[in-house]
C-alpha positions, -999 to 999 in steps of 0.1 A, spaced: -172 173 448 -145 201 451 -127 217 423 -95 243 425 -106 276 415 -77 293 395 -95 318 375 -108 339 405 -87 356 430 -97 354 468 -104 392 462 -129 385 437 -144 356 457 -150 382 486 -171 407 464 -207 410 476 -229 391 478 -203 364 490 -205 363 530 -184 339 555 -208 309 562 -182 292 584 -145 297 594 -119 279 615 -89 254 614 -87 221 597 -60 198 591 -50 193 552 -29 165 539 -3 178 515 -2 168 480 36 158 475 47 154 512 18 134 527 18 150 561 -10 168 581 -8 207 582 -30 232 601 -48 256 575 -75 282 585 -105 280 560 -131 302 551 -165 288 535 -183 314 518 -219 315 506 -209 316 468 -193 280 475 -159 292 477 -135 275 503 -103 295 508 -74 282 529 -45 302 547 -15 293 565 -28 316 594 -58 334 600 -60 364 582 -63 398 599 -65 421 572 -84 412 536 -77 376 523 -47 382 501 -23 354 493 -46 323 501 -27 290 498 -60 270 487 -89 279 465 -118 255 461 -155 258 450 -175 234 472 -212 235 457 -238 212 443 -236 214 404 
């Protein structure tokens, strides 16, 4: 189950001990315009899944998507 994370910024999600578990390109379907768009996602060990329009070079500012992906 995934839920949007609105209360945490990407920087807060990256504070220790969160580390990147997996990263790479995925296709994400648009919410209103139902086409598929490439997004670069980072899965962190704290359950955060952060999506970007392009691969982040420096820091994790301005993510397009923030989700929590973990068992409750």
